[in-house]
VEXDREN-2710 file (C-alpha; in Angstrom, 1 decimal):
% VEXDREN-2710
k/r/px/py/pz
1/UNK/2.8/16.1/36.4
2/UNK/4.6/15.2/39.6
3/UNK/8.4/15.2/39.9
4/UNK/8.7/11.4/39.7
5/UNK/6.8/11.2/36.4
6/UNK/8.8/14.1/35.1
7/UNK/12.1/12.5/35.9
8/UNK/11.0/9.2/34.4
9/UNK/10.1/10.8/31.1
10/UNK/13.2/12.9/31.0
11/UNK/15.4/9.9/31.8
12/UNK/13.6/7.9/29.1
13/UNK/14.2/10.6/26.5
14/UNK/17.8/11.1/27.6
15/UNK/18.4/7.3/27.3
16/UNK/16.9/7.4/23.8
17/UNK/19.2/10.2/22.8
18/UNK/22.3/8.4/24.3
19/UNK/21.5/5.3/22.3
20/UNK/21.1/7.2/19.0
21/UNK/24.3/9.2/19.6
22/UNK/26.3/6.0/20.5
23/UNK/25.1/4.3/17.4
24/UNK/26.1/7.4/15.3
25/UNK/29.6/7.5/16.9
26/UNK/30.3/3.7/17.0
27/UNK/28.4/2.1/14.1
28/UNK/28.6/-1.7/13.6
29/UNK/31.8/-3.0/12.2
30/UNK/31.8/-3.6/8.5
31/UNK/32.7/-7.0/7.1
32/UNK/35.9/-6.9/5.0
33/UNK/35.3/-7.1/1.2
34/UNK/37.6/-8.1/-1.5
35/UNK/36.6/-6.1/-4.6
36/UNK/36.2/-8.2/-7.8
37/UNK/38.7/-7.0/-10.3
38/UNK/38.8/-9.8/-12.8
39/UNK/38.3/-8.9/-16.4
40/UNK/37.5/-12.5/-17.4
41/UNK/35.3/-14.8/-15.5
42/UNK/35.7/-18.6/-15.2
43/UNK/33.1/-21.2/-15.9
44/UNK/31.8/-20.7/-12.4
45/UNK/30.0/-17.6/-13.6
46/UNK/26.5/-17.2/-12.0
47/UNK/23.6/-18.9/-13.6
48/UNK/20.3/-17.4/-14.5
49/UNK/17.2/-19.0/-12.9
50/UNK/16.1/-22.4/-14.1
51/UNK/13.5/-22.0/-16.7
52/UNK/11.1/-24.2/-14.9
53/UNK/11.5/-26.8/-12.1
54/UNK/10.8/-29.6/-14.6
55/UNK/12.8/-28.3/-17.5
56/UNK/16.6/-28.4/-18.1
57/UNK/18.5/-25.6/-16.4
58/UNK/19.5/-22.7/-18.6
59/UNK/22.8/-21.0/-17.8
60/UNK/24.2/-17.6/-18.7
61/UNK/27.1/-17.8/-21.0
62/UNK/30.4/-17.2/-19.3
63/UNK/32.0/-13.8/-19.7
64/UNK/34.5/-13.7/-22.5
65/UNK/38.2/-12.8/-22.2
66/UNK/37.4/-9.4/-23.8
67/UNK/37.1/-6.9/-20.9
68/UNK/33.9/-4.8/-21.0
69/UNK/36.1/-1.6/-21.0
70/UNK/37.6/-2.8/-24.3
71/UNK/34.3/-3.7/-26.0
72/UNK/32.7/-1.1/-28.2
73/UNK/30.6/1.4/-26.3
74/UNK/27.6/3.8/-27.0
75/UNK/27.7/7.1/-25.2
76/UNK/24.9/8.1/-22.8
77/UNK/24.2/11.8/-22.5
78/UNK/21.3/13.3/-20.6
79/UNK/20.8/16.2/-18.2
80/UNK/21.2/13.7/-15.3
81/UNK/23.6/11.1/-16.7
82/UNK/27.1/10.9/-18.2
83/UNK/28.4/7.4/-19.2
84/UNK/28.2/4.7/-21.7
85/UNK/26.6/1.4/-22.6
86/UNK/28.8/-1.6/-23.5
87/UNK/28.0/-3.7/-26.5
88/UNK/29.3/-6.6/-24.5
89/UNK/26.0/-8.0/-23.1
90/UNK/24.3/-4.7/-23.8
91/UNK/25.3/-3.7/-20.3
92/UNK/24.7/-0.3/-18.7
93/UNK/27.8/-0.4/-16.6
94/UNK/29.3/3.1/-16.8
95/UNK/26.9/5.7/-15.3
96/UNK/27.7/8.9/-13.4
97/UNK/25.1/11.3/-12.0
98/UNK/26.1/14.7/-13.2
99/UNK/23.9/16.7/-10.8
100/UNK/25.5/15.2/-7.7
101/UNK/29.0/15.4/-6.3
102/UNK/30.8/13.3/-3.6
103/UNK/31.3/16.4/-1.4
104/UNK/30.2/20.0/-1.2
105/UNK/33.5/21.2/-2.8
106/UNK/33.0/22.7/-6.2
107/UNK/35.8/20.5/-7.7
108/UNK/34.6/17.3/-6.1
109/UNK/34.1/14.3/-8.3
110/UNK/30.6/13.6/-9.5
111/UNK/28.9/10.5/-8.1
112/UNK/29.5/7.4/-10.1
113/UNK/26.7/4.8/-9.8
114/UNK/27.6/1.9/-12.1
115/UNK/31.0/0.6/-13.0
116/UNK/32.2/-2.1/-15.4
117/UNK/33.9/-5.4/-14.6
118/UNK/37.6/-4.8/-14.1
119/UNK/37.1/-1.9/-11.7
120/UNK/36.6/-2.1/-8.0
121/UNK/33.0/-2.3/-7.0
122/UNK/31.8/-3.4/-10.5
123/UNK/28.0/-3.0/-10.8
124/UNK/25.9/-3.2/-13.9
125/UNK/22.6/-4.0/-15.5
126/UNK/22.1/-6.5/-18.4
127/UNK/19.2/-7.9/-20.3
128/UNK/19.0/-11.1/-22.3
129/UNK/17.1/-14.4/-23.0
130/UNK/17.2/-18.0/-21.9
131/UNK/16.3/-20.7/-24.4
132/UNK/13.4/-23.0/-23.6
133/UNK/12.3/-25.0/-26.6
134/UNK/13.5/-25.2/-30.2
135/UNK/16.6/-23.0/-29.5
136/UNK/19.9/-23.9/-27.9
137/UNK/21.2/-22.2/-24.8
138/UNK/24.2/-20.9/-26.7
139/UNK/21.9/-19.4/-29.3
140/UNK/20.3/-16.7/-27.0
141/UNK/22.0/-13.5/-25.9
142/UNK/23.4/-13.3/-22.3
143/UNK/25.5/-11.0/-20.2
144/UNK/28.6/-11.4/-22.4
145/UNK/27.0/-11.5/-25.9
146/UNK/28.7/-9.0/-28.2
147/UNK/25.9/-7.0/-29.8
148/UNK/26.1/-4.8/-32.8
149/UNK/24.8/-1.2/-33.0
150/UNK/22.0/-1.2/-35.6
151/UNK/20.8/2.4/-35.3
152/UNK/21.6/5.5/-33.3
153/UNK/25.0/6.9/-32.2
154/UNK/24.4/8.4/-28.7
155/UNK/21.7/7.5/-26.2
156/UNK/19.8/10.6/-25.3
157/UNK/16.2/11.4/-24.3
158/UNK/15.6/12.3/-27.9
159/UNK/17.5/9.5/-29.6
160/UNK/17.2/5.8/-28.6
161/UNK/19.6/3.2/-29.8
162/UNK/19.0/-0.3/-31.2
163/UNK/21.3/-3.2/-30.5
164/UNK/21.0/-6.3/-32.7
165/UNK/22.4/-9.9/-32.5
166/UNK/21.9/-12.6/-35.1
167/UNK/22.4/-16.1/-33.6
168/UNK/22.9/-17.6/-37.1
169/UNK/20.2/-20.2/-36.4
170/UNK/17.2/-18.2/-37.6
171/UNK/16.6/-15.8/-34.8
172/UNK/17.5/-12.1/-34.6
173/UNK/17.4/-10.5/-31.3
174/UNK/17.1/-6.7/-30.7
175/UNK/17.3/-4.4/-27.8
176/UNK/15.8/-0.9/-28.3
177/UNK/17.2/1.2/-25.5
178/UNK/15.7/4.6/-24.6
179/UNK/16.1/7.0/-21.6
180/UNK/13.9/9.8/-20.3
181/UNK/15.1/13.1/-19.0
182/UNK/15.4/11.8/-15.4
183/UNK/16.5/8.3/-14.2
184/UNK/14.5/5.8/-16.2
185/UNK/15.8/3.5/-19.0
186/UNK/13.5/1.4/-21.1
187/UNK/14.5/-1.8/-22.8
188/UNK/12.4/-3.2/-25.6
189/UNK/13.6/-6.8/-26.0
190/UNK/12.5/-8.5/-29.2
191/UNK/13.2/-11.7/-31.0
192/UNK/12.4/-12.2/-34.7
193/UNK/12.0/-15.8/-35.7
194/UNK/13.1/-16.2/-39.4
195/UNK/13.3/-20.0/-39.0
196/UNK/10.8/-22.6/-40.2
197/UNK/9.8/-23.8/-36.7
198/UNK/8.5/-22.1/-33.6
199/UNK/10.9/-21.4/-30.7
200/UNK/10.4/-20.6/-27.0
201/UNK/12.6/-18.3/-24.9
202/UNK/12.3/-16.4/-21.7
203/UNK/13.5/-12.7/-21.4
204/UNK/15.2/-11.5/-18.2
205/UNK/16.8/-8.5/-16.7
206/UNK/19.5/-8.6/-14.1
207/UNK/21.5/-6.4/-11.8
208/UNK/24.9/-7.7/-10.7
209/UNK/26.9/-6.2/-7.9
210/UNK/30.5/-7.3/-7.1
211/UNK/30.7/-7.1/-3.3
212/UNK/29.0/-4.7/-0.9
213/UNK/29.4/-1.0/-1.6
214/UNK/32.4/0.6/-0.1
215/UNK/30.4/3.5/1.4
216/UNK/27.9/1.2/3.2
217/UNK/26.6/3.2/6.3
218/UNK/25.6/0.1/8.4
219/UNK/23.3/2.4/10.4
220/UNK/20.1/1.1/12.1
221/UNK/18.0/4.0/10.8
222/UNK/18.8/3.3/7.2
223/UNK/18.1/0.3/4.9
224/UNK/20.8/-0.6/2.3
225/UNK/20.6/-3.7/0.2
226/UNK/17.8/-5.5/-1.6
227/UNK/14.5/-3.7/-2.0
228/UNK/11.6/-5.3/-3.9
229/UNK/7.8/-5.0/-4.2
230/UNK/5.8/-8.2/-4.7
231/UNK/2.1/-7.6/-5.4
232/UNK/1.9/-4.8/-2.9
233/UNK/4.2/-6.3/-0.3
234/UNK/7.5/-4.5/0.3
235/UNK/10.6/-6.4/1.2
236/UNK/13.9/-4.9/2.5
237/UNK/16.8/-7.3/3.0
238/UNK/20.3/-6.1/4.1
239/UNK/23.4/-7.3/2.4
240/UNK/24.5/-9.4/5.4
241/UNK/21.1/-11.1/5.4
242/UNK/21.4/-11.9/1.7
243/UNK/24.7/-13.7/2.3
244/UNK/22.8/-16.0/4.7
245/UNK/20.3/-17.2/2.2
246/UNK/19.7/-21.0/2.0
247/UNK/20.8/-22.7/-1.2
248/UNK/17.8/-23.0/-3.6
249/UNK/18.3/-26.1/-5.7
250/UNK/16.3/-24.5/-8.5
251/UNK/18.8/-21.7/-8.7
252/UNK/21.9/-23.8/-7.8
253/UNK/23.1/-21.1/-5.4
254/UNK/21.9/-19.1/-2.3
255/UNK/18.7/-17.5/-3.4
256/UNK/15.2/-16.4/-2.5
257/UNK/12.7/-16.6/-5.4
258/UNK/9.2/-15.1/-5.5
259/UNK/6.6/-15.3/-8.1
260/UNK/4.9/-11.9/-8.8
261/UNK/1.4/-12.2/-10.1
262/UNK/0.4/-8.6/-11.0
263/UNK/2.9/-5.9/-10.2
264/UNK/6.3/-5.5/-8.6
265/UNK/9.9/-4.5/-9.0
266/UNK/13.3/-5.6/-7.6
267/UNK/16.7/-3.9/-7.1
268/UNK/19.3/-2.5/-4.8
269/UNK/19.1/0.6/-2.8
270/UNK/22.0/2.6/-1.3
271/UNK/21.8/5.6/1.0
272/UNK/20.8/8.1/-1.8
273/UNK/21.0/6.0/-5.0
274/UNK/19.1/3.0/-6.4
275/UNK/18.9/0.6/-9.3
276/UNK/15.6/-1.2/-9.9
277/UNK/14.3/-3.6/-12.6
278/UNK/10.6/-2.8/-13.4
279/UNK/8.8/-5.3/-15.6
280/UNK/5.5/-4.6/-17.1
281/UNK/3.1/-3.9/-14.2
282/UNK/0.2/-5.9/-15.5
283/UNK/2.1/-9.1/-16.2
284/UNK/3.5/-11.8/-13.9
285/UNK/7.3/-12.3/-13.5
286/UNK/9.8/-14.1/-11.3
287/UNK/11.6/-12.0/-8.8
288/UNK/14.9/-13.6/-7.6
289/UNK/17.6/-12.4/-5.2
290/UNK/20.9/-14.4/-5.4
291/UNK/24.2/-14.5/-3.7
292/UNK/27.3/-16.3/-5.0
293/UNK/29.5/-16.8/-2.1
294/UNK/32.6/-18.0/-3.9
295/UNK/33.0/-14.6/-5.7
296/UNK/31.0/-12.4/-3.4
297/UNK/28.4/-11.5/-6.0
298/UNK/24.9/-10.1/-5.4
299/UNK/22.4/-10.5/-8.2
300/UNK/18.8/-9.4/-8.6
301/UNK/16.7/-10.8/-11.4
302/UNK/13.4/-10.2/-13.1
303/UNK/12.5/-13.2/-15.3
304/UNK/9.5/-12.7/-17.5
305/UNK/7.1/-15.4/-18.8
306/UNK/8.0/-17.7/-21.7
307/UNK/7.5/-16.2/-25.1
308/UNK/6.7/-18.7/-27.9
309/UNK/7.5/-17.2/-31.3
310/UNK/6.0/-18.8/-34.4
311/UNK/7.9/-19.0/-37.6
312/UNK/8.0/-15.6/-39.2
313/UNK/6.7/-13.9/-36.1
314/UNK/8.3/-11.4/-33.6
315/UNK/7.8/-11.2/-29.9
316/UNK/8.6/-8.0/-27.8
317/UNK/8.8/-7.5/-24.1
318/UNK/9.4/-4.2/-22.4
319/UNK/11.3/-3.8/-19.1
320/UNK/12.3/-0.5/-17.4
321/UNK/15.5/0.2/-15.4
322/UNK/15.6/2.9/-12.8
323/UNK/19.1/4.0/-12.1
324/UNK/19.8/7.2/-10.2
325/UNK/19.1/9.4/-7.3
326/UNK/16.1/8.6/-5.0
327/UNK/14.5/12.0/-5.6
328/UNK/11.1/12.1/-4.0
329/UNK/9.4/14.0/-6.9
330/UNK/10.9/11.8/-9.6
331/UNK/10.0/8.6/-7.9
332/UNK/6.5/9.8/-7.1
333/UNK/5.9/10.7/-10.7
334/UNK/7.1/7.2/-11.8
335/UNK/4.6/5.8/-9.4
336/UNK/1.6/8.1/-10.2
337/UNK/2.2/8.8/-13.9
338/UNK/4.4/5.8/-14.9
339/UNK/2.3/3.2/-13.1
340/UNK/5.1/1.7/-11.0
341/UNK/3.1/0.3/-8.1
342/UNK/4.3/1.4/-4.6
343/UNK/7.5/2.9/-6.0
344/UNK/7.6/5.7/-3.3
345/UNK/8.1/2.9/-0.7
346/UNK/11.6/2.4/-2.2
347/UNK/12.6/5.3/-0.1
348/UNK/13.1/4.1/3.4
349/UNK/10.4/5.9/5.4
350/UNK/10.8/3.6/8.5
351/UNK/8.3/2.5/11.1
352/UNK/6.8/6.0/11.4
353/UNK/6.0/6.1/7.7
354/UNK/2.6/7.6/8.6
355/UNK/4.6/10.6/9.9
356/UNK/7.7/10.7/7.8
357/UNK/5.8/10.6/4.5
358/UNK/3.6/13.7/5.1
359/UNK/6.4/15.5/7.0
360/UNK/8.7/15.2/4.0
361/UNK/5.9/16.1/1.5
362/UNK/5.2/19.2/3.4
363/UNK/8.9/20.1/3.7
364/UNK/9.3/19.5/0.0
365/UNK/6.4/21.9/-0.9
366/UNK/7.7/24.5/1.5
367/UNK/11.1/24.3/-0.2
368/UNK/9.5/24.8/-3.6
369/UNK/7.8/28.0/-2.3
370/UNK/10.7/29.3/-0.1
371/UNK/13.6/28.1/-2.1
372/UNK/15.8/27.3/0.9
373/UNK/15.7/24.1/2.8
374/UNK/16.9/25.7/6.1
375/UNK/14.1/28.3/6.1
376/UNK/11.7/25.5/5.1
377/UNK/12.7/23.5/8.2
378/UNK/11.9/26.6/10.3
379/UNK/8.5/27.0/8.6
380/UNK/7.8/23.3/9.0
381/UNK/8.5/23.6/12.7
382/UNK/6.0/26.5/13.0
383/UNK/3.4/24.5/11.2
384/UNK/3.9/21.4/13.3
385/UNK/3.6/23.5/16.5
386/UNK/0.4/25.0/15.2
387/UNK/-1.0/21.5/14.5
388/UNK/-0.3/20.2/18.0
389/UNK/-1.2/23.6/19.7
390/UNK/-4.7/22.4/21.0
391/UNK/-3.2/19.5/22.8
392/UNK/-0.2/21.4/23.9
393/UNK/-2.4/24.2/25.2
394/UNK/-4.4/21.8/27.4
395/UNK/-1.2/20.3/28.8
396/UNK/0.4/23.7/29.5
397/UNK/-2.9/24.8/31.2
398/UNK/-2.8/21.6/33.3
399/UNK/0.8/22.3/34.2
400/UNK/-0.1/25.9/35.2
401/UNK/-2.9/24.6/37.4
402/UNK/-0.5/22.1/38.9
403/UNK/1.7/25.1/39.8
404/UNK/-1.3/26.8/41.5
405/UNK/-1.8/23.7/43.6
406/UNK/1.8/23.8/44.9
407/UNK/0.8/25.6/48.2
408/UNK/-1.9/23.1/48.9
409/UNK/0.5/20.2/48.1
410/UNK/3.0/21.6/50.6
411/UNK/0.3/21.9/53.3
412/UNK/-0.8/18.3/52.6
413/UNK/2.9/17.1/53.0
414/UNK/3.1/18.8/56.4
415/UNK/-0.2/17.3/57.4
416/UNK/0.4/13.6/56.5
417/UNK/4.1/13.5/57.0
418/UNK/5.6/10.2/55.7
419/UNK/2.3/8.5/55.2
420/UNK/2.6/7.8/51.4
421/UNK/-0.9/6.3/51.1
422/UNK/-2.5/9.3/52.7
423/UNK/-0.4/11.6/50.5
424/UNK/-1.5/9.8/47.3
425/UNK/-5.2/9.9/48.4
426/UNK/-4.9/13.6/49.3
427/UNK/-3.2/14.4/45.9
428/UNK/-5.9/12.6/44.0
429/UNK/-8.6/14.5/45.9
430/UNK/-6.9/17.8/45.1
431/UNK/-6.7/16.8/41.4
432/UNK/-10.4/15.8/41.3
433/UNK/-11.6/18.9/43.1
434/UNK/-9.6/21.3/40.9
435/UNK/-10.2/19.2/37.6
436/UNK/-6.5/18.8/37.0
437/UNK/-5.1/15.9/35.0
438/UNK/-1.5/15.3/36.2
439/UNK/-0.7/13.2/33.1
440/UNK/-1.7/16.0/30.7
441/UNK/1.7/17.7/31.2
442/UNK/3.4/14.7/29.5
443/UNK/1.7/15.2/26.2
444/UNK/4.2/17.7/24.7
445/UNK/7.1/15.4/25.4
446/UNK/5.2/12.3/24.1
447/UNK/4.2/14.1/20.9
448/UNK/7.6/15.5/20.4
449/UNK/9.5/12.2/20.5
450/UNK/7.9/10.6/17.3
451/UNK/7.9/13.9/15.5
452/UNK/11.6/14.4/16.4
453/UNK/12.5/10.9/15.3
454/UNK/10.5/11.2/12.1
455/UNK/12.2/14.4/11.2
456/UNK/15.6/12.9/12.0
457/UNK/14.7/10.0/9.6
458/UNK/13.6/12.4/6.9
459/UNK/16.8/14.5/7.2
460/UNK/19.0/11.4/7.3
461/UNK/17.5/9.3/4.4
462/UNK/16.2/11.8/1.8
463/UNK/18.5/13.1/-0.8
464/UNK/16.8/16.5/-0.9
465/UNK/18.6/17.4/2.3
466/UNK/22.0/16.1/1.1
467/UNK/24.3/19.1/0.5
468/UNK/21.3/21.5/1.0
469/UNK/22.6/24.9/2.3
470/UNK/20.9/27.2/4.7
471/UNK/23.0/30.4/4.9
472/UNK/26.5/31.4/5.9
473/UNK/28.6/28.6/7.2
474/UNK/25.8/26.0/7.0
475/UNK/26.3/24.5/3.6
476/UNK/25.0/21.0/4.2
477/UNK/21.9/20.6/6.4
478/UNK/22.4/16.8/6.4
479/UNK/25.8/17.2/8.1
480/UNK/26.8/18.4/11.5
481/UNK/27.5/22.1/12.1
482/UNK/31.1/22.5/10.7
483/UNK/31.9/25.5/13.0
484/UNK/33.9/25.1/16.2
485/UNK/34.5/27.1/19.3
486/UNK/38.1/25.8/19.3
487/UNK/39.0/28.2/16.4
488/UNK/36.4/30.8/17.6
489/UNK/34.1/29.7/14.8
490/UNK/36.6/30.5/12.0
491/UNK/38.2/33.7/13.4
492/UNK/41.4/32.0/14.4
493/UNK/43.7/30.7/11.6
494/UNK/43.5/27.0/12.2
495/UNK/41.0/24.3/11.2
496/UNK/38.4/22.7/13.3
497/UNK/38.9/19.1/14.5
498/UNK/38.3/16.4/11.9
499/UNK/34.7/15.2/11.9
500/UNK/34.4/11.8/13.7
501/UNK/37.4/12.4/16.0
502/UNK/37.1/12.5/19.8
503/UNK/38.0/16.1/19.9
504/UNK/35.3/17.0/17.3
505/UNK/32.7/15.7/19.8
506/UNK/33.7/18.4/22.3
507/UNK/34.5/21.1/19.8
508/UNK/30.9/21.8/19.0
509/UNK/29.6/24.6/16.7
510/UNK/27.3/27.5/16.9
511/UNK/24.0/25.6/16.4
512/UNK/24.6/23.1/19.2
513/UNK/25.5/26.0/21.5
514/UNK/22.3/27.8/20.6
515/UNK/20.4/24.5/21.2
516/UNK/21.8/24.3/24.8
517/UNK/21.0/27.9/25.5
518/UNK/17.4/27.5/24.2
519/UNK/16.9/24.5/26.4
520/UNK/18.4/26.3/29.4
521/UNK/16.1/29.3/28.9
522/UNK/13.1/27.1/28.6
523/UNK/13.9/25.7/32.0
524/UNK/14.0/29.2/33.5
525/UNK/10.3/29.6/33.1
526/UNK/10.0/27.8/36.4
527/UNK/12.0/27.9/39.6
528/UNK/14.6/25.2/40.1
529/UNK/13.5/22.1/42.0
530/UNK/14.1/22.2/45.7
531/UNK/15.5/18.7/45.8
532/UNK/19.3/19.0/45.3
533/UNK/19.5/15.9/43.1
534/UNK/16.8/17.0/40.8
535/UNK/18.2/20.5/40.7
536/UNK/21.6/19.2/39.6
537/UNK/20.1/17.0/36.9
538/UNK/18.0/19.8/35.5
539/UNK/21.0/22.2/35.6
540/UNK/23.2/19.8/33.6
541/UNK/20.6/18.5/31.1
542/UNK/20.8/21.4/28.5
543/UNK/24.5/21.2/28.3
544/UNK/24.6/17.4/28.1
545/UNK/22.1/17.6/25.2
546/UNK/24.2/20.3/23.6
547/UNK/27.2/18.0/23.3
548/UNK/25.1/14.9/22.4
549/UNK/23.4/16.6/19.5
550/UNK/26.5/18.4/18.4
551/UNK/27.3/15.6/16.0
552/UNK/23.7/15.4/14.6
553/UNK/22.6/16.9/11.3
554/UNK/22.5/20.6/11.5
555/UNK/19.0/20.6/10.0
556/UNK/17.8/18.5/12.9
557/UNK/19.5/20.8/15.4
558/UNK/17.9/23.8/13.7
559/UNK/14.5/22.2/14.1
560/UNK/15.1/21.6/17.8
561/UNK/16.2/25.2/18.4
562/UNK/13.1/26.5/16.7
563/UNK/10.9/24.1/18.6
564/UNK/12.4/25.2/21.9
565/UNK/12.0/28.9/21.1
566/UNK/8.3/28.4/20.1
567/UNK/7.6/26.2/23.1
568/UNK/9.1/28.9/25.4
569/UNK/6.9/31.6/23.9
570/UNK/3.8/29.3/24.1
571/UNK/4.4/28.4/27.8
572/UNK/5.2/32.0/28.7
573/UNK/2.0/33.3/27.1
574/UNK/-0.2/30.5/28.6
575/UNK/1.2/31.0/32.1
576/UNK/0.6/34.7/31.9
577/UNK/-2.9/34.1/30.8
578/UNK/-3.6/32.1/33.9
579/UNK/-2.3/34.7/36.3
580/UNK/1.2/33.3/36.7
581/UNK/4.1/35.6/36.2
582/UNK/7.2/33.7/35.2
583/UNK/10.3/35.3/36.6
584/UNK/12.8/34.3/34.0
585/UNK/15.5/36.7/34.9
586/UNK/15.0/36.0/38.6
587/UNK/15.3/32.3/38.0
588/UNK/18.5/32.9/36.0
589/UNK/20.0/34.9/38.9
590/UNK/18.9/32.3/41.4
591/UNK/20.6/29.6/39.3
592/UNK/23.8/31.5/39.1
593/UNK/23.9/32.3/42.8
594/UNK/26.6/30.2/44.5
595/UNK/25.5/28.1/47.4
596/UNK/27.1/28.9/50.7
597/UNK/29.3/26.1/52.2
598/UNK/27.7/24.0/54.9
599/UNK/30.3/25.1/57.5
600/UNK/29.7/28.7/56.8
601/UNK/26.0/28.2/57.3
602/UNK/26.6/26.5/60.6
603/UNK/28.8/29.4/61.8
604/UNK/26.1/31.9/60.8
605/UNK/23.6/29.9/62.7
606/UNK/25.8/30.0/65.9
END
């Protein structure tokens, strides 16, 4: 690969890294949000979908003056959850994830996923019915119906609870709520018709979120907002885009409504957490995303088909609710064993999903075997280098042959002078006669860019890397190296600069320094370019990357260090096998030798 091509590729890669670092340091400005704190809601309360375009619109009952926190509650206790279910609307609105904390500190608060109305960032799930025929809209349970506890005391994986509500008009509604030992709730909604005439009603489930989440990342590599699957087609819509919905007259608010024929789900995804409504996968339902501008409410709905219940009969509909951490293994099991179509796609794998999915699967299995995510990243790096070794070998061989042609190239330059056309023709002839492909040397860089980006995506979006330690001072591989040369990596009695500050960008830690050194050593396999400009660029590049990647996740920096070391070994061995003898120490000495001033050179010449 000639110097111009090499410079172009390096410049492209450097620009790519600059853009990523800039976006990390200066994310888009968040829109201001006024958290909804009202305990009672006016008659402007959001409506559920119209039952049918030609039928009267059914509305959800307005929330009562009784605050959800004051309504009777049923405790929820599992290995993953700690919280409660409110009998007001049968809402799951108090849910904390006991296995996850906000920070790596031992006394940090556990992550709280759902919150009741009356608290900032209220966020809950509710299940009810809309009346269609033979039953009044006020005679069906909605988000603020006060249910009674018919059976059960505490919701656990071993003990479901049953909620009951009698409308006093001949229909008895029940919700049998159960939970597994991970993150899935199941709601069996039933209506028993004890009246003398048939009635028709439509069951639904909804997720209601008051405002955008406070910890919204607003980062281009991560999707946060609505996520839904509609008959195999995934849709991801950010919160800002939801607020720009057109008004749907059928819904009487800003909305996007889809009719699912066979399988699907709908919900909201955060960086590491998700809530999702999952109707029965072999039945149609209506998937609706809404936004209520006047109160900054986001609402996702799954509205099931109309149920007609004859006199003396009972109808039952089952809907699942996923609420929890986006753990790969749990979500995969719900997809493969629980029949939730395409559920693994709820994790944001990005454009390079064909790389990110297998890379994470391999990393996950390595972590199971090794038991440490840091060492698993190192093992993954070795495996990836082995996979691309055949292509890398060919490119390194081509680069070695290009080095062998350097004397002939110099003679050609002397022969043709400034005649560029003759130079190009001569170079092509040399390449053909020696069976050298000048573009082959670009392969390692071209292969490394998508792999690097895919691993960056995996480390950034997957919860398995969150708060995952390696050893020593690296306690969170998803965060930058916390050490700093300013306090001599913890030896001096003062703290490192606060992450995110300007000083923190310069006060890099041990891993970024090792990254710069590994890149610098890799350069020393070859003599420095003779061109002064190129020489200066190559001399500064390792240290520029060192500071640029200093704020990246330590797991990603660890991968890059390991990749550089393995690449160094591979190139050294291949060059030796082709008769070349890389003078690493000689090139280091040459690079450290100070250049004589021009005036001194002139005097020596005189």
